ROSE-4610 file (N, C-alpha, C; in Angstrom, 1 decimal, always signed):
// ROSE-4610
residu = [M/M/M/A/A/A/A/A/A/A/A/A/R/R/R/R/R/R/T/T/T/V/V/V/T/T/T/Q/Q/Q/D/D/D/E/E/E/G/G/G/T/T/T/S/S/S/T/T/T/T/T/T/K/K/K/V/V/V/I/I/I/A/A/A/M/M/M/L/L/L/M/M/M/V/V/V/A/A/A/I/I/I/A/A/A/L/L/L/V/V/V/G/G/G/W/W/W/A/A/A/F/F/F/A/A/A/A/A/A/A/A/A/A/A/A/Y/Y/Y/A/A/A/H/H/H/V/V/V/E/E/E/E/E/E/G/G/G/W/W/W/R/R/R/M/M/M/N/N/N/Q/Q/Q/A/A/A/D/D/D/R/R/R/V/V/V/S/S/S/E/E/E/E/E/E/G/G/G/E/E/E/A/A/A/S/S/S/D/D/D/T/T/T/D/D/D/E/E/E/I/I/I/G/G/G/Q/Q/Q/D/D/D/D/D/D/R/R/R/F/F/F/E/E/E/D/D/D/G/G/G/I/I/I/S/S/S/Y/Y/Y/R/R/R/R/R/R/E/E/E/S/S/S/R/R/R/S/S/S/S/S/S/F/F/F/R/R/R/D/D/D/F/F/F/I/I/I/W/W/W/N/N/N/A/A/A/I/I/I/R/R/R/Q/Q/Q/I/I/I/P/P/P/N/N/N/V/V/V/F/F/F/S/S/S/V/V/V/V/V/V/A/A/A/F/F/F/N/N/N/F/F/F/Q/Q/Q/H/H/H/R/R/R/L/L/L/W/W/W/L/L/L/V/V/V/I/I/I/L/L/L/I/I/I/A/A/A/V/V/V/L/L/L/E/E/E/G/G/G/A/A/A/P/P/P/C/C/C/F/F/F/W/W/W/V/V/V/M/M/M]
num = [1/1/1/2/2/2/3/3/3/4/4/4/5/5/5/6/6/6/7/7/7/8/8/8/9/9/9/10/10/10/11/11/11/12/12/12/13/13/13/14/14/14/15/15/15/16/16/16/17/17/17/18/18/18/19/19/19/20/20/20/21/21/21/22/22/22/23/23/23/24/24/24/25/25/25/26/26/26/27/27/27/28/28/28/29/29/29/30/30/30/31/31/31/32/32/32/33/33/33/34/34/34/35/35/35/36/36/36/37/37/37/38/38/38/39/39/39/40/40/40/41/41/41/42/42/42/43/43/43/44/44/44/45/45/45/46/46/46/47/47/47/48/48/48/49/49/49/50/50/50/51/51/51/52/52/52/53/53/53/54/54/54/55/55/55/56/56/56/57/57/57/58/58/58/59/59/59/60/60/60/61/61/61/62/62/62/63/63/63/64/64/64/65/65/65/66/66/66/67/67/67/68/68/68/69/69/69/70/70/70/71/71/71/72/72/72/73/73/73/74/74/74/75/75/75/76/76/76/77/77/77/78/78/78/79/79/79/80/80/80/81/81/81/82/82/82/83/83/83/84/84/84/85/85/85/86/86/86/87/87/87/88/88/88/89/89/89/90/90/90/91/91/91/92/92/92/93/93/93/94/94/94/95/95/95/96/96/96/97/97/97/98/98/98/99/99/99/100/100/100/101/101/101/102/102/102/103/103/103/104/104/104/105/105/105/106/106/106/107/107/107/108/108/108/109/109/109/110/110/110/111/111/111/112/112/112/113/113/113/114/114/114/115/115/115/116/116/116/117/117/117/118/118/118/119/119/119/120/120/120/121/121/121/122/122/122/123/123/123/124/124/124/125/125/125/126/126/126/127/127/127/128/128/128/129/129/129/130/130/130]
x = [+284.4/+283.2/+282.0/+281.1/+280.2/+279.2/+278.7/+277.7/+276.3/+275.7/+274.2/+273.4/+272.8/+271.8/+270.4/+269.9/+268.3/+267.5/+266.7/+265.9/+264.3/+263.8/+262.4/+261.6/+260.6/+259.5/+258.2/+257.5/+256.3/+255.4/+255.4/+254.8/+255.2/+256.6/+257.2/+256.9/+257.0/+256.8/+255.5/+255.2/+253.8/+253.7/+252.5/+252.5/+252.0/+252.1/+251.7/+250.2/+249.3/+248.0/+247.4/+248.2/+247.8/+248.1/+249.1/+249.5/+248.5/+248.2/+247.3/+245.8/+245.5/+244.1/+244.1/+245.2/+245.2/+245.1/+245.9/+245.8/+244.5/+243.9/+242.5/+241.4/+241.6/+240.6/+241.0/+242.4/+242.6/+242.1/+242.1/+241.6/+240.2/+239.5/+238.0/+237.5/+238.2/+238.0/+238.1/+239.3/+239.6/+238.5/+238.3/+237.0/+236.0/+235.5/+234.3/+234.3/+235.2/+235.4/+235.2/+235.8/+235.7/+234.2/+233.4/+232.2/+231.4/+231.7/+230.7/+230.9/+231.9/+232.3/+231.5/+231.6/+231.0/+229.6/+228.8/+227.3/+227.0/+227.8/+227.4/+227.5/+228.6/+228.9/+227.7/+227.2/+226.2/+224.7/+224.5/+223.2/+223.0/+223.9/+223.7/+224.5/+225.1/+225.9/+227.0/+227.7/+228.7/+230.0/+230.7/+231.9/+231.6/+230.7/+230.4/+230.5/+231.3/+231.3/+230.0/+230.0/+228.9/+228.8/+230.1/+230.1/+229.5/+229.8/+229.3/+227.8/+227.4/+226.0/+225.1/+225.7/+225.1/+225.1/+226.0/+226.3/+225.5/+225.2/+224.4/+222.7/+222.4/+221.1/+220.8/+221.7/+221.4/+221.1/+221.3/+221.0/+222.3/+222.1/+223.1/+223.7/+225.2/+225.7/+225.7/+225.8/+225.7/+226.8/+228.1/+229.3/+229.5/+229.2/+229.3/+230.8/+231.4/+232.8/+232.9/+234.1/+234.2/+234.5/+233.9/+234.0/+235.3/+235.7/+236.8/+236.6/+237.3/+237.2/+237.3/+236.1/+236.3/+237.1/+237.3/+237.9/+239.4/+240.1/+241.3/+241.5/+240.4/+240.2/+240.5/+240.2/+240.4/+241.9/+242.9/+244.2/+244.7/+244.0/+244.1/+245.0/+246.1/+247.0/+246.7/+247.2/+247.1/+247.3/+248.0/+248.3/+247.1/+246.6/+245.5/+244.3/+243.9/+242.9/+242.9/+244.0/+244.2/+243.8/+244.5/+244.0/+242.4/+241.9/+240.4/+239.8/+240.2/+239.6/+239.6/+240.8/+240.9/+240.1/+239.8/+239.0/+237.6/+237.1/+235.9/+235.7/+236.7/+236.6/+236.4/+237.1/+237.0/+235.7/+235.4/+233.9/+232.8/+232.9/+231.9/+231.7/+233.0/+232.8/+232.0/+232.4/+231.8/+230.3/+229.9/+228.5/+227.7/+228.3/+227.4/+227.2/+227.9/+227.5/+226.0/+225.3/+223.8/+223.1/+223.6/+223.2/+223.9/+224.2/+225.1/+224.4/+223.3/+222.5/+222.4/+222.1/+221.9/+223.2/+224.3/+225.9/+226.1/+225.7/+226.1/+225.5/+223.9/+223.1/+223.5/+223.8/+224.4/+225.6/+226.7/+228.0/+227.9/+226.9/+226.6/+225.9/+225.0/+224.1/+225.3/+225.8/+226.3/+228.0/+228.7/+230.0/+230.4/+230.0/+230.3/+232.0/+232.5/+234.1/+234.8/+234.1/+234.7/+234.7/+233.5/+233.1/+234.2/+234.2/+235.1/+236.6/+237.1/+238.4/+238.6/+237.7/+237.8/+237.9/+237.1/+237.2/+238.4/+239.0/+240.0/+241.3/+241.3/+242.3/+242.2/+241.0/+240.8/+241.3/+241.2/+241.7/+243.3/+243.7/+245.1/+246.0/+245.9/+246.9/+246.8/+245.7/+245.6/+246.4/+246.3/+247.0/+248.5/+248.8/+250.1/+251.2/+250.5/+251.2/+251.5/+250.5/+250.6/+251.9]
y = [+72.2/+71.5/+72.5/+72.9/+73.7/+73.0/+73.6/+73.0/+73.3/+71.9/+71.9/+73.0/+73.9/+74.8/+74.4/+74.3/+73.7/+75.1/+75.2/+76.5/+75.9/+76.6/+76.5/+76.9/+76.0/+76.2/+76.9/+77.3/+77.8/+76.7/+75.5/+74.4/+73.7/+73.9/+73.4/+74.2/+75.7/+76.7/+77.0/+77.3/+77.6/+79.0/+79.1/+80.4/+81.6/+82.8/+83.8/+83.9/+83.5/+83.6/+82.5/+81.2/+80.2/+80.7/+81.2/+81.5/+82.6/+83.6/+84.7/+84.2/+83.1/+82.5/+81.7/+81.1/+80.2/+81.1/+82.2/+83.3/+83.9/+84.3/+84.7/+83.7/+82.5/+81.3/+81.2/+81.5/+81.0/+82.3/+83.5/+84.7/+84.6/+84.0/+83.9/+83.1/+81.7/+80.8/+81.2/+82.0/+82.5/+83.6/+84.5/+85.6/+84.8/+83.8/+83.2/+82.6/+82.2/+81.4/+82.5/+83.7/+84.8/+85.4/+85.6/+86.1/+84.8/+83.6/+82.5/+82.6/+82.9/+82.9/+84.0/+85.2/+86.3/+86.1/+85.5/+85.3/+84.2/+83.2/+82.0/+82.6/+83.4/+83.9/+84.7/+85.6/+86.5/+85.7/+85.3/+84.7/+83.3/+82.5/+81.2/+80.9/+81.9/+81.7/+80.8/+80.7/+80.0/+80.3/+79.5/+79.6/+80.9/+80.9/+81.9/+81.3/+82.0/+81.4/+81.9/+81.5/+81.8/+83.6/+84.1/+85.5/+86.5/+85.9/+86.5/+86.5/+85.4/+85.1/+85.9/+85.9/+86.7/+88.1/+88.6/+90.2/+90.5/+89.6/+89.8/+89.7/+88.8/+88.8/+89.9/+90.3/+91.6/+91.3/+89.8/+89.5/+89.6/+90.0/+90.3/+88.8/+88.9/+87.7/+87.4/+86.2/+86.2/+87.0/+86.7/+87.5/+88.7/+89.5/+90.8/+90.9/+89.8/+90.0/+89.8/+90.4/+90.1/+88.5/+87.9/+86.6/+86.3/+85.1/+84.8/+83.4/+83.1/+82.2/+80.6/+79.9/+78.8/+77.5/+77.8/+76.5/+76.2/+77.1/+76.7/+76.2/+76.2/+75.9/+74.6/+73.6/+72.0/+71.7/+72.7/+72.3/+71.9/+72.2/+71.6/+72.9/+72.3/+73.1/+74.3/+75.2/+76.2/+75.9/+74.9/+74.4/+73.4/+72.5/+71.8/+72.5/+73.4/+74.2/+75.0/+75.6/+76.1/+75.5/+74.1/+73.1/+73.0/+72.7/+72.6/+73.9/+75.0/+76.2/+76.3/+76.0/+76.0/+75.0/+73.7/+72.8/+73.3/+73.9/+74.5/+75.7/+76.4/+77.5/+77.1/+75.8/+75.3/+74.9/+73.8/+73.2/+74.2/+75.1/+76.1/+76.9/+77.1/+77.7/+76.6/+75.3/+74.4/+74.2/+74.3/+74.0/+75.1/+76.4/+77.5/+77.7/+76.8/+76.8/+76.8/+76.1/+76.0/+77.6/+78.1/+79.4/+80.8/+80.4/+81.3/+82.7/+82.8/+84.0/+84.6/+84.1/+84.6/+85.3/+84.5/+85.1/+86.2/+86.3/+87.4/+88.5/+88.2/+89.5/+89.9/+89.0/+89.7/+90.4/+89.8/+90.5/+92.1/+92.2/+93.4/+94.4/+93.9/+94.6/+94.9/+94.0/+94.4/+94.6/+93.8/+93.8/+94.4/+95.4/+95.9/+96.0/+96.3/+96.5/+95.1/+94.2/+92.8/+92.6/+92.8/+92.8/+93.5/+94.7/+95.6/+95.2/+94.8/+94.1/+93.0/+92.1/+90.8/+91.3/+92.4/+92.8/+93.4/+94.2/+94.8/+93.8/+92.7/+91.5/+90.9/+90.8/+89.9/+90.7/+92.0/+92.7/+93.1/+93.0/+93.2/+92.3/+91.1/+90.2/+90.7/+91.2/+91.6/+93.0/+93.9/+95.0/+94.9/+93.8/+93.6/+93.1/+92.5/+92.0/+93.1/+94.1/+95.0/+96.0]
z = [-201.9/-202.0/-201.4/-202.2/-201.7/-200.8/-199.8/-198.9/-199.6/-199.7/-200.3/-199.2/-200.0/-199.3/-199.5/-198.6/-198.5/-198.5/-199.5/-199.4/-199.0/-198.2/-197.7/-198.8/-199.2/-200.1/-199.4/-200.0/-199.5/-198.9/-199.6/-199.0/-197.7/-197.6/-196.4/-195.0/-195.2/-194.0/-193.7/-192.5/-192.1/-192.7/-193.3/-193.8/-192.9/-193.1/-192.1/-191.9/-193.1/-192.9/-192.0/-192.0/-191.1/-189.6/-189.4/-188.0/-187.7/-188.3/-188.1/-187.8/-188.7/-188.5/-187.2/-186.8/-185.7/-184.4/-184.6/-183.5/-183.1/-184.2/-184.2/-183.5/-183.9/-183.4/-181.8/-181.6/-180.0/-179.2/-179.8/-179.3/-179.0/-180.0/-179.9/-178.8/-178.8/-177.9/-176.4/-176.3/-174.9/-174.6/-175.5/-175.5/-174.9/-175.6/-175.5/-173.9/-173.6/-172.3/-171.1/-171.3/-170.3/-170.2/-171.7/-171.6/-171.1/-171.3/-170.6/-169.3/-168.7/-167.3/-166.6/-167.5/-166.7/-166.7/-167.7/-167.8/-166.6/-166.5/-165.7/-164.1/-164.1/-162.7/-162.1/-163.1/-162.5/-162.8/-163.9/-164.0/-163.4/-163.2/-162.6/-161.2/-160.7/-159.5/-159.5/-160.6/-160.8/-160.2/-159.3/-158.7/-157.5/-157.1/-156.0/-154.6/-153.9/-152.4/-151.5/-150.5/-149.5/-149.2/-149.2/-148.8/-150.0/-151.3/-152.5/-152.6/-152.3/-152.3/-151.3/-150.1/-149.0/-149.5/-149.9/-150.1/-151.4/-152.4/-153.6/-153.2/-152.3/-151.8/-150.9/-150.2/-149.4/-147.8/-147.5/-146.3/-145.5/-144.2/-143.2/-142.7/-142.6/-142.4/-140.7/-140.2/-138.8/-138.0/-138.7/-137.8/-138.3/-139.4/-139.9/-140.3/-140.7/-141.1/-142.5/-142.9/-144.6/-144.9/-145.8/-146.0/-146.7/-146.7/-147.3/-148.2/-149.2/-150.0/-149.3/-149.1/-148.3/-149.0/-150.3/-151.1/-150.5/-149.9/-149.4/-147.7/-147.2/-145.9/-145.7/-146.6/-146.4/-146.3/-146.6/-146.9/-148.1/-149.2/-150.5/-151.0/-151.8/-152.2/-153.1/-153.6/-154.5/-155.8/-156.0/-157.4/-157.9/-156.7/-157.1/-157.3/-156.4/-156.7/-158.0/-158.3/-159.5/-160.8/-160.9/-161.8/-161.9/-160.7/-160.7/-161.1/-160.9/-161.3/-162.8/-163.4/-164.8/-165.5/-165.0/-165.6/-165.4/-164.2/-164.3/-165.3/-165.5/-166.4/-167.8/-168.3/-169.6/-169.8/-168.7/-168.8/-168.8/-168.2/-168.1/-169.8/-170.3/-171.7/-172.6/-172.3/-173.2/-173.0/-171.7/-171.1/-171.5/-171.7/-172.2/-173.7/-174.4/-175.9/-176.1/-175.6/-176.1/-175.5/-174.8/-174.3/-175.0/-176.2/-177.0/-177.1/-177.5/-177.5/-176.3/-175.2/-173.9/-173.5/-173.7/-173.4/-173.9/-175.3/-175.9/-175.7/-175.4/-175.1/-173.7/-172.6/-171.4/-171.4/-172.3/-172.3/-173.0/-174.1/-174.8/-173.8/-172.9/-172.0/-170.7/-170.1/-169.0/-169.0/-169.9/-170.2/-171.4/-171.6/-173.1/-173.2/-172.1/-172.2/-172.6/-172.3/-172.7/-174.2/-174.7/-176.0/-176.8/-176.3/-177.0/-177.1/-175.9/-175.7/-176.6/-176.7/-177.6/-179.1/-179.5/-180.9/-181.3/-180.2/-180.4/-180.5/-179.6/-179.9/-181.1/-181.3/-182.8/-184.1/-184.0/-185.2/-185.1/-183.9/-183.7/-184.6/-184.7/-185.6/-187.1/-187.6/-188.9/-189.1/-188.2/-188.4/-188.2/-187.2/-186.9/-188.2/-189.1/-190.2/-191.2/-191.2/-192.3/-192.0]
């Protein structure tokens, strides 16, 4: 008795084009999130602790010591804080959508390496298939 072979047709399998398109969308979304974070950090002071604010403003601190991240002083676990940071990262990416032109202009002006990196990563899936 011959075992029945099942062949996969083009309709049943995920096409290479769909996988590449999904990968490129994922790269674009992650790239946007990093570009929006760079913009929000510099322009809006997003996720800056007190030591960063003091050093950017050029004011001398009271103790003249190197500042540390105050987020972990409350005894909050690293896992909980990392989840909170990830949620803030995603929320900032969504919140910066209305500022798309400012984010793009800022990154071309101050973070050109990030723009080039995202462009190279976007092109990589296309050349990977060839």
